[in-house]
VEXDO-378985 format. One record per residue (C-alpha): z, y, x; chain; residue number from 1; residue in one letter. Coordinates in pm, whole numbers, plus 50000, padded with zeros to 5 digits. Layout:
N
     Z     Y     X c   k r
     Z     Y     X A NUM a
...
//
This chain:
622
     Z     Y     X c   k r
 49997 49985 50005 A   1 m
 50074 50208 50314 A   2 g
 49702 50249 50406 A   3 n
 49558 50313 50039 A   4 i
 49466 50655 49944 A   5 s
 49527 50868 49641 A   6 y
 49153 50863 49543 A   7 r
 49195 50452 49596 A   8 d
 49564 50462 49369 A   9 l
 49404 50676 49094 A  10 s
 49092 50464 49048 A  11 k
 49298 50154 49032 A  12 s
 49578 50301 48798 A  13 v
 49260 50447 48544 A  14 l
 49087 50108 48547 A  15 k
 49419 49950 48477 A  16 k
 49504 50227 48200 A  17 i
 49160 50115 48041 A  18 i
 49202 49742 48038 A  19 l
 49527 49843 47870 A  20 t
 49353 50044 47609 A  21 y
 49082 49770 47522 A  22 n
 49349 49499 47494 A  23 s
 49632 49731 47321 A  24 k
 49463 50017 47154 A  25 c
 49589 50336 47329 A  26 l
 49649 50662 47087 A  27 n
 49456 51031 47195 A  28 l
 49771 51104 47416 A  29 k
 49743 50802 47654 A  30 t
 49351 50930 47711 A  31 l
 49490 51290 47782 A  32 i
 49719 51144 48033 A  33 l
 49466 50947 48203 A  34 l
 49267 51295 48243 A  35 v
 49565 51464 48388 A  36 v
 49631 51207 48656 A  37 f
 49253 51161 48766 A  38 s
 49298 51567 48851 A  39 l
 49691 51564 49008 A  40 y
 49476 51280 49254 A  41 s
 49258 51503 49340 A  42 n
 49487 51793 49386 A  43 l
 49686 51554 49597 A  44 s
 49405 51488 49840 A  45 f
 49289 51808 49886 A  46 s
 49635 51927 49972 A  47 q
 49684 51639 50245 A  48 n
 49355 51816 50363 A  49 s
 49474 52171 50408 A  50 e
 49774 51994 50596 A  51 k
 49501 51846 50808 A  52 n
 49350 52178 50836 A  53 r
 49666 52423 50957 A  54 e
 49774 52130 51220 A  55 s
 49397 52183 51332 A  56 s
 49462 52541 51362 A  57 i
 49769 52542 51546 A  58 l
 49632 52322 51800 A  59 e
 49312 52553 51821 A  60 q
 49566 52839 51903 A  61 r
 49749 52693 52156 A  62 a
 49416 52588 52312 A  63 i
 49295 52931 52315 A  64 m
 49624 53107 52454 A  65 v
 49598 52850 52756 A  66 f
 49261 52949 52810 A  67 n
 49282 53310 52799 A  68 l
 49546 53258 53059 A  69 c
 49346 53116 53292 A  70 e
 49062 53433 53318 A  71 q
 49352 53665 53384 A  72 v
 49444 53717 53763 A  73 k
 49805 53760 53847 A  74 w
 49836 53960 54220 A  75 p
 50116 53736 54316 A  76 k
 49980 53404 54147 A  77 i
 50050 53236 54466 A  78 k
 50410 53307 54545 A  79 q
 50468 53169 54204 A  80 m
 50620 52794 54133 A  81 t
 50581 52866 53723 A  82 t
 50424 53020 53474 A  83 l
 50665 53137 53232 A  84 k
 50497 53170 52896 A  85 i
 50742 53366 52571 A  86 g
 50654 53289 52229 A  87 v
 50787 53598 51983 A  88 m
 50655 53447 51636 A  89 g
 50729 53130 51427 A  90 p
 50837 52783 51548 A  91 d
 50530 52574 51467 A  92 t
 50357 52843 51737 A  93 i
 50637 52742 51994 A  94 k
 50584 52365 51928 A  95 k
 50226 52354 51954 A  96 s
 50238 52588 52312 A  97 l
 50530 52299 52434 A  98 f
 50325 52001 52337 A  99 d
 50013 52140 52491 A 100 i
 50179 52272 52801 A 101 s
 50300 51920 52867 A 102 n
 49961 51774 52998 A 103 n
 49795 52103 53136 A 104 r
 49804 52344 53428 A 105 r
 49696 52717 53494 A 106 i
 49651 52752 53823 A 107 y
 49797 52414 53923 A 108 d
 50127 52600 53828 A 109 k
 50375 52383 53613 A 110 l
 50415 52584 53206 A 111 i
 50715 52633 53090 A 112 e
 50748 52773 52707 A 113 v
 51047 52914 52588 A 114 k
 51092 53132 52251 A 115 r
 51219 53482 52300 A 116 i
 51375 53723 52037 A 117 n
 51406 54073 52219 A 118 s
 51229 54348 52444 A 119 v
 51431 54274 52708 A 120 d
 51354 53895 52776 A 121 d
 50991 53993 52839 A 122 i
 51039 54071 53194 A 123 q
 51155 53726 53242 A 124 y
 50836 53603 53142 A 125 c
 50460 53603 53346 A 126 n
 50266 53610 52956 A 127 v
 50374 53706 52585 A 128 v
 50247 53567 52272 A 129 y
 50323 53793 52014 A 130 v
 50255 53737 51648 A 131 n
 50283 54004 51332 A 132 s
 50454 53798 51143 A 133 t
 50795 53936 51272 A 134 y
 50659 54296 51288 A 135 e
 50751 54363 51665 A 136 y
 50653 54692 51797 A 137 l
 50398 54653 51977 A 138 i
 50346 54972 52154 A 139 k
 50735 54989 52248 A 140 a
 50635 54594 52444 A 141 i
 50360 54763 52623 A 142 l
 50609 55049 52767 A 143 n
 50818 54805 52901 A 144 s
 50517 54611 53098 A 145 t
 50407 54873 53260 A 146 k
 50316 54808 53634 A 147 g
 50534 54458 53584 A 148 k
 50242 54208 53590 A 149 e
 50302 54050 53230 A 150 i
 50023 53970 53035 A 151 l
 50046 54079 52612 A 152 i
 49874 53813 52398 A 153 i
 49872 53918 52058 A 154 t
 49797 53801 51685 A 155 e
 49716 53956 51387 A 156 g
 49714 54321 51523 A 157 y
 49458 54645 51510 A 158 p
 49163 54584 51703 A 159 t
 49253 54743 52069 A 160 h
 49623 54787 52009 A 161 s
 49736 54513 52291 A 162 s
 49627 54347 52634 A 163 m
 49489 54068 52445 A 164 i
 49418 54060 52058 A 165 n
 49366 53759 51884 A 166 m
 49196 53725 51526 A 167 v
 49145 53440 51330 A 168 q
 48795 53391 51162 A 169 v
 48834 53078 50942 A 170 g
 48892 52786 51162 A 171 d
 48801 52942 51452 A 172 t
 48947 53240 51671 A 173 y
 48819 53541 51832 A 174 e
 48990 53796 52071 A 175 y
 48920 54172 52205 A 176 d
 49098 54323 52514 A 177 i
 49191 54671 52606 A 178 n
 49147 54670 52972 A 179 r
 49340 55039 53032 A 180 q
 49660 54810 52944 A 181 f
 49576 54534 53124 A 182 i
 49513 54800 53438 A 183 r
 49880 54969 53333 A 184 e
 49997 54648 53401 A 185 a
 49811 54583 53731 A 186 n
 49658 54295 53616 A 187 l
 49277 54142 53651 A 188 k
 49027 53995 53391 A 189 i
 48749 53771 53474 A 190 t
 48377 53892 53373 A 191 p
 48343 53623 53177 A 192 v
 48665 53681 52964 A 193 l
 48514 54025 52916 A 194 a
 48151 53935 52783 A 195 s
 48325 53746 52542 A 196 y
 48547 53956 52364 A 197 a
 48423 54099 52087 A 198 v
 48465 54437 51946 A 199 t
 48654 54574 51597 A 200 s
 48352 54605 51391 A 201 k
 48260 54223 51524 A 202 e
 48555 54071 51378 A 203 i
 48576 54267 51076 A 204 k
 48209 54129 50986 A 205 d
 48306 53805 51054 A 206 k
 48598 53796 50857 A 207 l
 48386 53971 50543 A 208 y
 48136 53699 50583 A 209 k
 48428 53431 50595 A 210 k
 48589 53552 50255 A 211 v
 48234 53628 50079 A 212 e
 48197 53235 50208 A 213 q
 48510 53104 50079 A 214 n
 48511 53289 49750 A 215 l
 48130 53140 49685 A 216 y
 48277 52785 49736 A 217 i
 48575 52829 49528 A 218 a
 48352 52976 49248 A 219 n
 48136 52657 49309 A 220 r
 48452 52454 49292 A 221 e
 48574 52594 48988 A 222 k
 48234 52561 48836 A 223 a
 48222 52178 48934 A 224 e
 48576 52113 48803 A 225 q
 48492 52277 48464 A 226 k
 48159 52057 48437 A 227 k
 48431 51774 48510 A 228 i
 48680 51871 48229 A 229 i
 48410 51922 47994 A 230 e
 48259 51557 48057 A 231 t
 48627 51451 48035 A 232 h
 48656 51637 47678 A 233 i
 48320 51452 47574 A 234 k
 48444 51107 47682 A 235 t
 48757 51165 47518 A 236 i
 48615 51268 47166 A 237 g
 48409 50944 47168 A 238 s
 48694 50766 47226 A 239 q
 48882 50966 46942 A 240 i
 48586 50830 46730 A 241 d
 48655 50474 46859 A 242 d
 49056 50495 46856 A 243 i
 48965 50604 46474 A 244 n
 48753 50263 46408 A 245 k
 48977 50053 46559 A 246 k
 49265 50270 46381 A 247 d
 49100 50155 46050 A 248 k
 49090 49760 46111 A 249 v
 49382 49745 46204 A 250 i
 49515 49944 45876 A 251 i
 49319 49678 45688 A 252 d
 49445 49384 45879 A 253 k
 49807 49551 45821 A 254 e
 49734 49498 45456 A 255 h
 49574 49155 45478 A 256 s
 49891 49089 45653 A 257 i
 50082 49206 45329 A 258 t
 49857 49036 45086 A 259 n
 49927 48700 45295 A 260 l
 50313 48775 45310 A 261 s
 50281 48797 44844 A 262 r
 50100 48533 44911 A 263 e
 50333 48297 45091 A 264 s
 50595 48393 44888 A 265 e
 50379 48248 44598 A 266 l
 50335 47947 44750 A 267 k
 50681 47915 44888 A 268 n
 50807 47933 44499 A 269 k
 50518 47719 44383 A 270 r
 50585 47483 44686 A 271 l
 50898 47426 44730 A 272 e
 50873 47045 44767 A 273 e
 50627 47101 45041 A 274 s
 50894 47128 45332 A 275 l
 50653 47046 45626 A 276 v
 50448 47330 45490 A 277 f
 50730 47583 45462 A 278 e
 50829 47509 45848 A 279 l
 50489 47604 45995 A 280 e
 50440 47844 45835 A 281 l
 50775 48011 45988 A 282 e
 50712 47900 46321 A 283 e
 50385 48124 46261 A 284 k
 50581 48441 46130 A 285 l
 50820 48380 46452 A 286 e
 50501 48387 46672 A 287 k
 50402 48701 46493 A 288 q
 50709 48822 46535 A 289 l
 50714 48799 46885 A 290 y
 50408 48924 46964 A 291 k
 50494 49255 46743 A 292 i
 50828 49262 46981 A 293 n
 50597 49243 47271 A 294 a
 50392 49480 47150 A 295 q
 50706 49763 47121 A 296 q
 50792 49678 47461 A 297 l
 50433 49769 47584 A 298 e
 50410 50113 47366 A 299 i
 50790 50188 47500 A 300 d
 50668 50201 47820 A 301 s
 50344 50357 47780 A 302 v
 50585 50638 47618 A 303 n
 50780 50641 47986 A 304 l
 50481 50681 48141 A 305 e
 50305 50946 47951 A 306 i
 50634 51134 47975 A 307 q
 50576 51119 48344 A 308 n
 50217 51203 48335 A 309 q
 50330 51553 48125 A 310 q
 50578 51644 48439 A 311 k
 50291 51571 48693 A 312 v
 50072 51819 48477 A 313 l
 50318 52081 48479 A 314 t
 50321 52087 48841 A 315 v
 49942 52095 48881 A 316 q
 49972 52378 48641 A 317 n
 50197 52561 48860 A 318 i
 49992 52455 49197 A 319 h
 49670 52618 48973 A 320 i
 49798 52927 48907 A 321 k
 49924 52935 49292 A 322 e
 49570 52894 49358 A 323 k
 49450 53129 49126 A 324 e
 49728 53402 49297 A 325 d
 49605 53296 49638 A 326 i
 49255 53412 49508 A 327 l
 49350 53753 49347 A 328 a
 49523 53858 49698 A 329 e
 49201 53723 49834 A 330 k
 48982 54014 49648 A 331 n
 49260 54240 49720 A 332 i
 49199 54199 50078 A 333 i
 48838 54217 49993 A 334 i
 48898 54517 49838 A 335 s
 49130 54684 50120 A 336 t
 48868 54593 50371 A 337 q
 48605 54768 50216 A 338 r
 48779 55091 50184 A 339 q
 48845 55027 50574 A 340 y
 48496 55030 50617 A 341 n
 48461 55338 50432 A 342 i
 48748 55582 50633 A 343 l
 48595 55397 50960 A 344 l
 48281 55565 50842 A 345 s
 48410 55909 50770 A 346 i
 48620 55884 51098 A 347 l
 48270 55803 51274 A 348 s
 48128 56132 51134 A 349 c
 48439 56322 51226 A 350 l
 48408 56216 51585 A 351 l
 48042 56298 51627 A 352 f
 48100 56657 51474 A 353 i
 48392 56712 51740 A 354 v
 48143 56544 52001 A 355 s
 47889 56813 51953 A 356 i
 48165 57100 51926 A 357 s
 48272 56938 52249 A 358 l
 47974 56948 52409 A 359 l
 47858 57327 52261 A 360 v
 48195 57424 52417 A 361 a
 48144 57295 52743 A 362 y
 47812 57455 52779 A 363 i
 47981 57740 52654 A 364 k
 48258 57708 52911 A 365 n
 48009 57614 53228 A 366 k
 47806 57954 53141 A 367 k
 48125 58118 53133 A 368 l
 48217 57993 53422 A 369 n
 47905 58104 53610 A 370 f
 47985 58453 53540 A 371 r
 48349 58402 53659 A 372 l
 48205 58278 54020 A 373 k
 47937 58586 53987 A 374 a
 48250 58805 53892 A 375 q
 48444 58635 54189 A 376 h
 48182 58711 54456 A 377 v
 48117 59096 54350 A 378 e
 48537 59126 54309 A 379 i
 48518 58970 54664 A 380 n
 48284 59186 54774 A 381 h
 48434 59478 54666 A 382 q
 48792 59390 54804 A 383 s
 48617 59377 55146 A 384 k
 48491 59640 55104 A 385 q
 48840 59881 55014 A 386 l
 49002 59693 55286 A 387 v
 48749 59813 55520 A 388 s
 48774 60163 55382 A 389 k
 49165 60139 55373 A 390 n
 49184 60069 55734 A 391 k
 48928 60401 55797 A 392 e
 49123 60569 55541 A 393 l
 49471 60496 55766 A 394 e
 49279 60518 56104 A 395 q
 49167 60873 55973 A 396 f
 49547 60986 55843 A 397 v
 49619 60828 56218 A 398 y
 49347 61053 56416 A 399 i
 49400 61328 56199 A 400 a
 49804 61408 56242 A 401 s
 49772 61263 56580 A 402 h
 49520 61555 56665 A 403 d
 49739 61808 56424 A 404 l
 50019 61743 56647 A 405 q
 49849 61926 56968 A 406 e
 49762 62295 56794 A 407 p
 50088 62261 56634 A 408 l
 50274 62191 56945 A 409 n
 50057 62468 57078 A 410 t
 50181 62733 56825 A 411 i
 50524 62650 56862 A 412 s
 50554 62706 57219 A 413 s
 50396 63026 57152 A 414 f
 50605 63104 56906 A 415 i
 50888 63056 57083 A 416 d
 50782 63248 57397 A 417 v
 50716 63538 57185 A 418 i
 51067 63483 57029 A 419 d
 51224 63487 57353 A 420 s
 51004 63765 57540 A 421 e
 50881 64002 57295 A 422 y
 51135 64007 57006 A 423 n
 51291 64320 57100 A 424 s
 50983 64533 57013 A 425 s
 50959 64388 56648 A 426 f
 51134 64561 56371 A 427 d
 51363 64346 56120 A 428 d
 51036 64274 55877 A 429 d
 50833 64168 56194 A 430 g
 51119 63931 56333 A 431 k
 51197 63789 55960 A 432 q
 50801 63685 55972 A 433 m
 50833 63537 56286 A 434 l
 51138 63342 56122 A 435 g
 50915 63267 55871 A 436 f
 50621 63129 56124 A 437 i
 50814 62942 56283 A 438 k
 51012 62736 56032 A 439 e
 50666 62695 55871 A 440 g
 50583 62506 56235 A 441 s
 50886 62272 56219 A 442 v
 50819 62161 55850 A 443 r
 50476 62127 55933 A 444 m
 50563 61912 56205 A 445 k
 50775 61709 55990 A 446 k
 50490 61645 55748 A 447 l
 50275 61534 55982 A 448 i
 50534 61281 56156 A 449 d
 50613 61178 55800 A 450 a
 50248 61153 55765 A 451 l
 50240 60919 56126 A 452 l
 50517 60726 56011 A 453 q
 50370 60637 55669 A 454 y
 50030 60524 55830 A 455 s
 50234 60299 56086 A 456 r
 50376 60108 55744 A 457 l
 50318 59762 55676 A 458 g
 50104 59720 56036 A 459 r
 50369 59483 56178 A 460 t
 50321 59101 56044 A 461 k
 50638 58988 56195 A 462 i
 50871 58825 55973 A 463 i
 51192 58752 56054 A 464 d
 51510 58588 55840 A 465 d
 51682 58926 55786 A 466 v
 52051 58913 55637 A 467 d
 52126 59239 55439 A 468 c
 52526 59243 55495 A 469 m
 52487 59307 55867 A 470 p
 52170 59530 55792 A 471 l
 52346 59735 55558 A 472 l
 52667 59757 55773 A 473 n
 52468 59896 56055 A 474 v
 52307 60142 55850 A 475 l
 52608 60295 55697 A 476 t
 52789 60293 56042 A 477 g
 52454 60523 56132 A 478 d
 52480 60742 55831 A 479 l
 52863 60772 55852 A 480 q
 52859 61146 55909 A 481 s
 52603 61231 55582 A 482 v
 52857 60981 55418 A 483 i
 53179 61161 55482 A 484 n
 53022 61503 55463 A 485 r
 52925 61452 55092 A 486 s
 53229 61208 55045 A 487 e
 52997 60943 54894 A 488 a
 53142 60589 54805 A 489 v
 52830 60315 54897 A 490 v
 52879 59949 54729 A 491 n
 52748 59641 54788 A 492 y
 52888 59253 54879 A 493 k
 52729 58905 54872 A 494 d
 52388 59036 54957 A 495 l
 52173 58750 55083 A 496 p
 51932 58626 55329 A 497 k
 51540 58751 55271 A 498 i
 51233 58663 55478 A 499 k
 51057 59017 55595 A 500 g
 51056 59304 55864 A 501 n
 51414 59388 55923 A 502 e
 51297 59784 56069 A 503 v
 51080 59827 55747 A 504 e
 51395 59679 55523 A 505 l
 51637 59958 55693 A 506 r
 51399 60168 55638 A 507 l
 51341 60122 55246 A 508 l
 51728 60051 55241 A 509 f
 51779 60383 55423 A 510 q
 51536 60580 55183 A 511 n
 51710 60494 54865 A 512 l
 52071 60573 54994 A 513 i
 52002 60916 55120 A 514 t
 51794 61025 54796 A 515 n
 52103 60913 54612 A 516 g
 52314 61126 54835 A 517 i
 52121 61371 54873 A 518 k
 52014 61449 54469 A 519 f
 52363 61461 54318 A 520 t
 52477 61771 54091 A 521 k
 52726 62019 54327 A 522 p
 53079 61941 54309 A 523 g
 52998 61522 54197 A 524 v
 53101 61257 54472 A 525 k
 52799 61058 54529 A 526 p
 52840 60668 54428 A 527 k
 52598 60433 54536 A 528 i
 52622 60047 54422 A 529 d
 52340 59799 54578 A 530 i
 52360 59457 54424 A 531 y
 52118 59160 54398 A 532 c
 52007 58876 54199 A 533 t
 51796 58588 54245 A 534 e
 51489 58556 53957 A 535 i
 51214 58305 53828 A 536 s
 50883 58452 53651 A 537 k
 50508 58346 53681 A 538 i
 50291 58651 53816 A 539 e
 49921 58713 53715 A 540 e
 49723 58453 53857 A 541 g
 49959 58180 53950 A 542 d
 49989 57875 53785 A 543 v
 50391 57792 53884 A 544 e
 50697 57992 53850 A 545 e
 50769 58165 54168 A 546 q
 51102 58315 54283 A 547 k
 51237 58673 54378 A 548 f
 51541 58832 54516 A 549 w
 51511 59152 54299 A 550 q
 51755 59416 54457 A 551 f
 51881 59733 54263 A 552 s
 52006 60058 54378 A 553 v
 52176 60230 54138 A 554 a
 52338 60637 54184 A 555 d
 52522 60879 53952 A 556 n
 52241 61199 54086 A 557 g
 52096 61412 53879 A 558 i
 51811 61147 53767 A 559 g
 51442 61208 53670 A 560 i
 51284 61399 53437 A 561 a
 51063 61218 53206 A 562 q
 50754 61422 53232 A 563 e
 50801 61376 53616 A 564 y
 50856 60989 53618 A 565 q
 50498 60899 53687 A 566 d
 50460 61032 54011 A 567 r
 50761 60989 54178 A 568 v
 50586 60743 54454 A 569 f
 50317 60946 54493 A 570 a
 50298 61118 54841 A 571 i
 50429 61462 54942 A 572 f
 50538 61475 54551 A 573 q
 50846 61712 54529 A 574 r
 51023 61740 54174 A 575 l
 51286 61979 54300 A 576 n
 51246 62282 54495 A 577 s
 51292 62316 54841 A 578 r
 51538 62574 54822 A 579 l
 51778 62347 54649 A 580 d
 51713 62001 54791 A 581 y
 51580 61964 55105 A 582 e
 51330 61676 55255 A 583 g
 50915 61627 55272 A 584 s
 50842 61452 54950 A 585 g
 50712 61111 55117 A 586 i
 51062 60895 55122 A 587 g
 50993 60733 54780 A 588 l
 50616 60657 54906 A 589 a
 50750 60507 55195 A 590 h
 50954 60232 54994 A 591 c
 50652 60176 54793 A 592 k
 50430 60069 55053 A 593 k
 50687 59881 55225 A 594 i
 50779 59668 54893 A 595 v
 50409 59602 54844 A 596 e
 50310 59499 55234 A 597 s
 50630 59298 55111 A 598 h
 50406 59103 54827 A 599 s
 50687 59285 54587 A 600 g
 50748 59527 54337 A 601 k
 50955 59816 54302 A 602 i
 51027 60056 53981 A 603 w
 51301 60253 53852 A 604 f
 51481 60333 53537 A 605 t
 51588 60702 53489 A 606 s
 51696 60991 53278 A 607 s
 51792 61368 53340 A 608 e
 52157 61382 53418 A 609 g
 52229 61039 53393 A 610 a
 52203 60892 53734 A 611 g
 51885 60645 53844 A 612 t
 51866 60263 53924 A 613 t
 51590 60184 54135 A 614 f
 51515 59802 54182 A 615 s
 51244 59583 54391 A 616 f
 51187 59236 54389 A 617 s
 51122 59027 54749 A 618 i
 50981 58681 54712 A 619 p
 51229 58417 54811 A 620 v
 50929 58249 55038 A 621 k
 50798 58507 55234 A 622 a
//
């Protein structure tokens, strides 16, 4: 009995029931159960076929995983003794991989298959199989394997979302690859693996064709089953007619039996004397009763079998409903795939439009770069001309001021001679005019000296580490007589070491301190505060932030009126009368040139009568 198939069993049972029908005259319910039993046997056979198909798919999946591993190259494969494969999926997949690993090698290495449940366990594997059934986050898995020589093989995930992604198409498997993820894991693939990989469009086409094929087969099987049922119904109708005819014969026989029994009663009354005949008649009656009891037992057994068949019919209805649900799900999947195809078409159009836009932007950018290069060349040419003209101007200023000193010295010497030898010959007006001439020559000499000093600023390229604290200590010592005479207070502390020219930086601080002492109201003691902070900012044309030392020199002087603030740093610009405050008007121009020669900037904040704060910045790195 163990080797008999479901179809053979159904045929034998059917044959037995037909024989029983012919001998026992079964009713309509028995025939209906006959048909149901036949359908149930066919369904059981199809379920066994489905189980065999699932077993074949598990084996194909395991073989596909091993074949993919053989097409990947690990840099340290020679140092490995065992190739470890981790499974993040159902136990049936792990078992199929384990069964095949007992008889197979990859690069002549033993294969160890184990189950892993978290991302932390991935680092102990060489290959990780991930099934979408448990909804693992593939992005987190890929991030944890960058540069670790771990191959990730997924199944059921979107295309190109993993290193290698397997897709089931009917009873076979296809795969796609993502070269970028494989390179990030320091792995290499063979040309064979790349040549047989398919795109997402090819996978969807195959899936769509397979679904259409399954739908066509299901519809055809449904039509065939419908025809079989109609045939069975026709057969049952003809058998019902036969049953009705035989029921009529049975009724006639029952009438005849009734008549016979009546006749036997009459005969018993009439032939009481015939004892032998009565005994024979009793034996016949006993035999008939025995047959009736046997028929009743057979009817009871048939009723029990009918109940069992009804249970089987209920189970079969449940299976039919499940298949209808599966068919509805497949229809939903087909509808979803169509929507995906429409969405992909829209995305492709958008991608094309974006590509055209990028191409136009690239062409415009190229033209703009060409114009910028031309402007850059022109600016470089103008810059070189400007540098040349500045050098010529500085040389002219130096030569002019140097040549002016000779006639000025001559004038000054003659004035001294006239003052010493002919002073008594002048009246008071002449002596006063002579004094004016002498004072003008002295002032002109100071202006020429200041001009020469201005032209020399910025020429030196000597940059050293300058400690501002000792520098100001020496400077305030040199200015001690001026500070004491004006009762000024100069405060400074915690000043840094900076990169620069010590002589020019000394002159910068000297000009700012002396200005703060000089330009104060009568009766007010000058107070000067010097402090420094480190700042970071991005200058125009730079890419990265640059650090600066920002110095501030604040005084409590007379301040600068708003209408004069735009010409503070101009050369020979005086904002006050020479009678009130002496000076050449070139000190702040010196400060501006010194700061700019150190690649910095200088500015100020002031209001009339409220003092002035001069600030300048020096780069931390020269």
